[in-house]
Every structure is written in C-alpha cells, then in structure tokens.
N, C-alpha and C positions, 0 to 999 in steps of 0.2 A: 505494500499501500504507498502512498507517494502523496506527497501534498499536492494543492492544485499549484497551478503556474497560472499569475494571474495575466499574463502577457501570452497567452496560448487558450486558457481555458475560461468558459463562461461561466459565471454564477448561479445561475440556473440552467434547467432544461424545462419546460411546459412549465409546471406546479411545484418541480421539485431543486430543492435548495441543494446544490454538489459540493460535498465536503470532501472529496478526496479522489486519487487515481485507483483505481483497481490494475487495471492493467490495459495494453493495448495489442489488436491483432491486426490483420489481414485489412479488414473494413471497417476498423476506426478503434474510437477510443473507448474503456468499460470505465465507468465515475462511480461513487459509492454517492449515492444520496440519499435525502430526506424527505416526506411527503409531511402536507402541512400540517398532517394528524403525529407527524413524528416517526412513522412509518420506516424504517433503513429499506433499500433496495436498490439491485447493480442495474443500471443503465448505460447502454449500449449506443452510442451515437456512431452513424457511418461520417466519413473522411466527407471532408467537404469537395476535396478536388475527384472522387468518384461518384458523386451525386448525379453529374451529367449521364452517367453509363447505364443504360436501359438494366443490361445483367447484370450488372450492380444491386442494383435496387429491386429489380425484380428476384435475385437471391435472398435482400434483405426481409423483404414482403413475406415470404417462406420463410422465415425462419419466424417472422413475428406468428405466422399463420399455422405452424408445427407444433411453436411451445404454447400456443390459445391452445387448438386440441390435445396436446399429448400431459396430462395431468395423471400423475402417481405420487408413491411415496417418495421413487427415486429422483425426480427430477424437479428442477426449482420453475413455479407457475407463473405465469405471464401476468401481469398486473394493470399496466395501461403501454399505450404505446401512440404512434405518430407518425403516418406513414403517408401523409396525402401531399407534405409539403416541407422545407430545408426548413430545419434540421431534419430529419428523419434519426427516430430513435425507439427503444423498446426499452420499458421494465418492468424485471423479473422480481422474484421472491430472491431479499439477500442471505446467502448459504454462510456464515462462518466456521471456517474450518483451511486447512492448508490443501491444496492440491496433491495427488500424488506423487508427483513427477517431486514439488516441494520437500514433502515428507519422506522420499527416500532419498533424497540429497540430503537433508540434512542428517537422516538418524538411520541411511544404510537400506538394504535390502533387509526386506521384510523374513520373521519365522513361515515356516511352512504351514501351522495350523493356521497363524493372521491371514495367510495367501488363502488359503482353503475359501475360509469365512467372507474373505474380500472376492473372492471368485463367484460363490453361492451368491453375494448379494448384488453384484454386478447383471450375473446372469437372469437374477429375478427382475433386477430394473430394465434391462435390455426386451425379455419377455414381454416387460407390460407395456413396453415404446415399440415392438413389434406387434401387439395388440391391436395398437393404433392404426394399423398399416404402415409405418414410419419405419424406413433404415437411419441411424445416424450415420452414419457415413464415415464418423470421424470420430469414433473412438481411440480414445488415448490417454497417458498417464497425466498432462496439462486438463482433460475434460475432466476429468472427476476428482470431485471435491470431496475431502474426508471431513465429514461432518458429525457432531455426537450422535447423533442417530443413525448413523450409516447414509455410505457413500452417495452421491449426488451427482446425476449426469448434466452436464452444462454445453453450451454453445454447438445448436442445431443448426449452424450455418448452412450447412451441405447437404441438409438432412433431405432424406427424398423420400414421398406420399408413393403410393401405389399405380397414382394415376400421372405422375410429375413425369417429365423428362429430365432430363442431362442439361444441368447447366455451363458444363465444362469447355474447354475450347478441344477442339480437334486432336488429338495427339494427348492431350495431359489429363491425367485419370485424378479426380478425386480424393480427397485424403489425406494423409501423410505418410510419407515415406516409412519403412520398417512397420505399418501399422495398418497397412493396404493391402488388404487378399491379391492373391496373384491374378484371380481371373478379374478385379477391377481395374487391376496396370495392366492384360495384356487382351481385355475385352472390353472392357467398361462396362463386364456383366455386375448389376449391383443387387445385393437381396439381403435377408438374413445372416445367411451364412457367409457374409462378407464381416460381418457386425462381430461373428462366434470369433473369426481368425483376431480380429484387430481386438476382442476381449483376452483372449489366446497371449496375444504379444504383449497388451499392458499388464496381465498378470505376470508375466516372463521378467518385464523390467523389473516387477513387485520382487518377486524369487531372487534376483540376481541382482539390481542396482545396475544394470548394463541395459545397452541399445538393446532389441532382442535381434537385430541383424547387422549389429556393427554401425559405425558412425560414415560420415562419408558422404559424395555428393549425393544427390538423390535416386540422380541417374545407379550410380552405384548401387546405393541400398536396397531399390527395387528389384536392382538385378538379383542382388541377393535373398530376397523373399520370394520370388518367384523360383529360384534352380537349388537354392542351400537351406538346411537346416536351423531352426532357431536355434539360436543360443540357450544351452540350459545347463551347462556345465557347472555342476555343483548342487544342482536342485534335486530335495527330497525326490526318489525315484516314484512314488504314488502322482506327488504332485504333479511331475516333470511328464509321467503319461499322459496324466489331464491336458496340459499346457499342449501339448505336441499333437494331440487329437486335437485341437482346435485350431491349429495351426497346420492341419493336414493342406495341399496341395490342390485337392479336390474338392470342392465344395461339398460335394455327396457322403465324403467321409467325415465329416466334422460333427460333433455332437451338436441335437437343438438344445435354447437356454435349460429347457425344462430337463433332460437329459445330464446337462451340466452340474444341475443341483442335487437331483440325486444321487450323481455320481461323486459329491462332495462331502456327501453325508456330516453333513455338520449338526454339533446337538448342541450347539449354545450360538446366541446373538452375536454378532461381527463389536457391536455397542459393547459388551461387558469383555472383549478381549483385551488381554493387560495392554497388551502392546498398541492395539489402535488406541483404547484409552490416553496411552502417554502422549499420542500425536496430537491433543487438542492443546497443548503448550505452544506450539507451535503456531498457530493461530496470531495473528498480529491484533494489538487493540487498536478498535478505532479511536482517530484524535478528539482529546478533548473538544474540541469545537462541534465535535459529531454526535458527543453523546451528552450535548445537551435539546434539547427541544425548546417550541417557542415560550413555554415556563420556565425554563431551566430544572425538568425533571428529567433523568436519566434515560435515553432510549435504546441503546444497543451496547452489546457487550465484544467477545471476540471479533475480527475481522476476516477480511478474506483476503486471503495472498493473491496475488495477481497473476495469472497465466501467461508464461512466456513462449515466444517461437520458437519452432526447433534447431538445434543446433545446427549449424552450418560449416560441421565438420568438409573436411577436403580428403578424398581418394581417389589415386588412381589406380585402376582396374588391369589386370594383368588382361583380362575378358573382357572385350569392350560390351559397355551397356547396350548400343543401338543393334547387336545382334542377337535379341531375347529371343528365345524363341520358345514356343508353348511347351511345360511339361509333359513326361511320357504318359500316355494313358494309364490309369491304372485302372482296379478291380473297383466294382460298388462294394465289397465286403469294407467292412469299418476295423480295422485293425486293433482299433483303441479299445474296444470292448474288449480284446480278451488281454490285451497289456497289463490292461488297467485293472482285470481278473485276477493274474497272475500276478500283478505285484501285491494284490490286497492278500490273494493265499500265502505270500514267500511268507510277508510280513517285513520288507525290506526294511530299514530302520536307517540305515544311512550308506551313501554312495560317495565316491571320489573317482568322477567321469574324465574320461582321458579320450578327446576325439582325435578319430582319426584323418590325419588331412590329405587334400585332395591329391596328394602324389605320394602318398603311402607312407608318411612320416607318423609318427604317434607324437601327441604334444598337448597341454591345456587348454592352445587355442591354437584355432585354426589359421595360420600365415596367411596375410591376404582379406582379414576379415574388417581391417580398419579400427577395430573397438580399441587399440591402444591401452593404455595398463590403467588397471583398477586404484581405487582412491588413496589407495595403501602405498602404491608405488612411489618411489624414489627419484624424480627425474634425474636424469642424467645431464642434464644444460646448466647452462649458466647461471648462479643464483647471487644474491644481491647486489649490492652498489657494483656498477662495470666500473674497471681498472680502466686507469692512465692508456689514451693511447697515442702511441705512434701510427704515421701511416704506410709504413710496411717493415715487416719482421725482415732481422737478418737472412733469411731464408724462409724460403715458400710465400704465404699471401699477402694481402695488406688485413689489419686487425678490422678495418672499414673501410667499401668503395664509396667514394665521391658523384655528386651527381655534376652529369654534364650537360643536360638535355631537359628539358622538362617532361615527366615522366606523364603517361596520358592513363597508366596503370587507375582505374575505377573500375571498385564492385558496385552492384545495383542488386538490392533487396528484391524488386519488383523479378528481375528477371533468375536472382538467385545465379549471377554469372557476370564476368568483368567484360566493359566494352571493347578493351582491345584485347586480342589473342596474344598469348606468350610468344615471345621472338625464338626460342628452341623447344624441343623438346626435350622433354626429362626418359632417362633410361627407364624401358618398357615395365622393370618392374619394381620400378621408383613408386615407394609410397610416402603419404603425406596427411596431415589431420589440423585442423582447424578448429578449436573450440573456445567457447567465452563462456564464462561464468555464469553469465545472466540466463543462457541457453537452456531448455526443458531437460536435457540428457548431456550433463557435463561431464563425469567420471570424475567427479572428485574435484574440479575448478572450481575455487575461491570465485564467490560472485565480484565481480567489475576487474579480472583479470581474464585472458585468453590464454591460452596455451596452442604453442606450434611445434609440430612434430614433423620429423621423418624417417625414413630408411631405404633401406633397398632390401626388397624380398627375399630375394635369396643368393646365395655367397655367392662370386665371381673373383675368383683368387686372381692375382695379377694386374689388377686395374690400376690406373696411376692415379694420384688424389683427385678428389672433385669437390671443389670448393663450392659453398652457400652461404647466402647472407639473407636474412629473413628482416623484411621492410613493413612495419606497421607501421598504416597511415590514416588518421581521422575523415570528415569530410570535410573540413576545411583545413588552407596552410596554416602553419604556424608564425609567430612573429620571430625574429633576430635572435627574442632571450629564452624563444624555447616556449614562449606563450599559446593559447590556442586565440584563434582571430574567428571572423566570421567571412573573411576571404573565401573564395572558391568560384567556380570549383580547385581542387588540391592536386598543383602542379609536383609538389615537393616529392622527394623518395619517400619521405617520412620518418619515422623514428627506426633503428636498426640497432640488430646484437653484430657481436665481432663474428667475424670471418670464419667457417669452420669447416674442415675435411667430411666430410657426409661418413666415409668409409673407413673413416678411424674412432675407436679404435677395432670396433668389429661392425662389418660392415651391415649386419641383418639388426642390429640394436636400436631401439629406437631414439630419435636425441630431441628431448622436449627443452622450449624456450618458452617463459612464462614471461606477459606485457602484464604489468610493466618494467616487474624487477629486473631484467636480463636486457633492457634496451634503453638507448641513451640518443638523444636528438643533437646532432652536429648542425654548429654553423658560425661562420666566421672564425676557423680553426677552433674554434670552444665545443665544449660538449655539455649541454642540459639535462636534465633527468625525463624519464618520459612521460608525458601525460595523460590524466589518470583517464578511463574511457568514457568517465562523469563527466569531462570538461567537453566533450564535443558528439554528444549522440546523435546517431544517426546511424549511415551503413560507413563501415570503416572495413580497409584495405589491406589485405593481406597478398605480399609480394616476394615467392622465393626466385633469387637472381642466382647463375654460375658467375662465377669469377675468375677471372683467370687475369688481372691487375685490378687497380687499385679505381684505374677507369675504364676498363675493362672489363663487361660482364653483359648478360643476357636475361630477361626473364625463363624462366621455365614453368612457375607455379603462379599464375591469377586466383585470388579466393576471397571471403571476406565474414564477415559478421555483422547481424546488427548490436548495438550499443545503447543502454540508455541511460 
C-alpha cells in the first residue's frame, strides 16, 4: 500500500474518497477508497491513455459484468461502477490480507498440509466461478488474496463467459506465462480445464517458492509450459501427484474441481491452519487518515497488499520458442488417479526428488530452466561498495566501459521487448536472468533491488575469455552528479558493474550482480553511487555488452523491468 501522489492521483472517484494506492496493473490503477458511509472499497480506474481504445473499454466493461454476476464466498463482490464516461472505474469489496505471491516471498514455501487446504479452498472457489458459466483465465499467485476467512479470487479482467469471444490480439494468448495452459497457448482453447492447470501451477508455486516453469522471457516460459514438466522438486509426493495431475498437458486428463476437493481430503478449514493464520500479520495497516470516517470513527483494519506485475526475468533458450509444436497425443486415461492411489497406499512421508536432465544427466535442477538460485543461495557477484576504478587493468579488459555515442537501448514494458535489437548474437548456450524485487516471483530478491545473472549452459573447454559489462539505466537521464532528472528518453549507458569474464572461474556457474549494490554511475572521471529504483519509477533497461576494450563493445542482450 502506497501513499497517494497529489500531482498524479485524484482526491475522489465518484462518491468515494481515495485513501491510498493499492497497486497498478496493465489497464490502470487500484486505489483504496472510502464510501460516504465509511465502508472501505477497492477502486480500479482505467488509464486515461487507453480510454480511446474500444477493445480496452470492452474488456473493462466485461470485467465489471463478470464481477457483478459472480458472487460467492471466494470472490470480492462488485459494489459500484461507472462505465458510461471517463473516468471509467469499478469498486469492489476491500479484502484484507496479503496476496499469495507476497506471502510466499516473505515467509517461503508453504507446508504440504497447508497447500492441500489451500488447494481444496481454491478448487471450491473455481467450482463456484465455473457454476456461473465463467472461466477466470488468469489465476496466479498475484490474484489470490489470503483473507482471514479464506482465499479470495480477484482480477477478472480477462475472464470469459460461455457466450463471450476472445479479446486478445492474433497470436497472443490470454493469461500469464507459467500459469497459462498449453491448449490456450497453442490453440487459444479456453475452458474450465485451463483454470485447473493454472490452479496446479499456483499451488506448485506455494509448495516450492519457485516459478512453476522457471523464469525468463514470456516465450521461453510458455515453451516450457507446453513441452516440459512442472517444477516439483522437493514437494511431498501426494501433493506433487495432485499438482502434476492438474498440470497435465492434455486438458482431458486433468481432474475437475470437485475431484480435486475430494482428493485433497482435508479435515479442517484453511482458516484454522497454523501456518495460514500466521500470514495475517503480513497485511499492511490502513493509513491513519484512512481509519477515520467523517465523524472520527474507525472504519478499517489490516490493509490489502498490492499485486505486482509478473517478473520480467530474461532467458535465452537453446530451443527456439517460435518452433513450438503440439505435444504428442496422449491416451484418454487419467493416470493421476492411479498415481495418487499408489502414493496414498504406500504412505510415503518424505522424498528428495532428483530430476533427469534432458541430456541424460541427473541433477536437482534441469539445466536451461532459467530458475536461478533459491532464496538461500549466496550470490557470487560483486557485493558492497564499488572499488576505486582504473580505466584499464595491467592485463585483460577494462574495469568499466566508456560511452562513445548516444545509446538507443530502451526496454518497453508494453511490448516486453527492447526497441533496438542487440548488436551481436550471444553464444548459442548463453543464458541470463533479470529479476526485479518488486515483481511477483522474485526468488528472494529484496524489494527495491534487481538481480542480473548469466552463465553458459554447457561446459565448453578451450574458449577464450568472454568479457561482459552489465548496464542498468532508468527511464530518464542522470545529471553530472548522478542524480535523477526528468530528461528523456535516456540516451546514456546508465549505471554499470565491473567488466567480468563470464567463463571464469566456472563457465556453467551463474554469476549474479545486485542493483544498486554492485553498480556505479561514472561521469566526468568521477564515480557516483547508483540511484535507487524508486528514484525514477517506470521502464528500466538492462543491457549486457560483450567488451573487447574500453571503447569497443557490442550489446548481446537487452531486457528490462518495471520499477515503482
């Protein structure tokens, strides 16, 4: 929950006084508001810049209609809406509690018993939504609020009724990579079974604390969702079997919500679960100004943690996602019934899972998954304050590169791509990741920081050193003293780390660098600390450059992330 910004946020929407920012999404801003009678509501306001797009308005109106129609214990009910003239907005019940993504980020993976209770509760919620003839189409950890009474499904922005047509552009599937079912990605075939796939992926995230199909560019994650198995390393066998059943590639093989509830076989309510109860402390308190009604009467308790946009981590796959093909045909038998039964009969209580890698080697994590380290891993990158710099080391590469011309590298959050293509192709087996701590699936990256990493997927002895420089730049340029300005677009290189040989000491080890800790801004022969991400909210660009000398370098990767 963030304070309002007087220069950007209105004081009121309709009859509701605005109290705080709850979060931002692709279509607009979500505010905490208070009715004249003192009731707290969540108000979603569509962005001014997209109000002229008929498709966006149609989608927003459909969201309002869907929320109005779907009323139940697992959804926030619609209270009010204005859909006839700008500003377009809708107000729903305010749900107190953290999102599932926030809870996992702060407390780690859930115990298996808690996951089963959450599984059953969300399956019951989906059954209720499907009973209205609606599919959610974007179930994910950011869209599940863990209220004291139980989980709540939010954000029906792309939900689809039985009579609705798709509102996506040609070639683009609805949903979020890693949680979108293969049949949706391949054929835009949307149905209740796709929600079950997303439910399985969501519980996998809760059980592991990791993105279910790894992180990386959207096409790479989607490719793995279509062709590779969901990440269940370390998950309790019975729970893993049920998740695996929900994440079956063939929608006909997935259990229905009612079957999931029966298979979970929970004997107590989720709201009574000790781990779940402890998550209530993660809810933010409503600001003092929000807790006083017109007559100085308290009107609210704990607040709602804003949802975040998906992590824009980067990954260079060794198999091109453009070449997606349909998974091979499967029998109509549902093997999860047998697997779950065998697990229950054997009474397995613990397991250490080791996955077979695609090339036949064994290991705890498949190579090329793009998952990066767990929250407990220690980064081998530079840490602490930057060291004094010299332009050139006695032997080898420069410590930093120097700008010789305006830089056109710029990442677009709308397109999730850079405007200018890279100048040089990376090694076929080169992998990288870009993770921002304010994203939803961050693998332990603290809020307000970003982590960039890279490695070579396969060992290749005899290669000459390959030097890389990482640059991170905000939307606007910095002044000569390294302070943020409003001048844009940013044609500078940005903040840089020290040039590093990506092949040393081990080619296949991930090398990570944390922003702003490991980066500096260089100007006029002087060195300044890197600015905070919050100093210039918006689209930040990350560029990896192959360095031959202080003024001879070419970009091999351009990516980015959103900062608030």
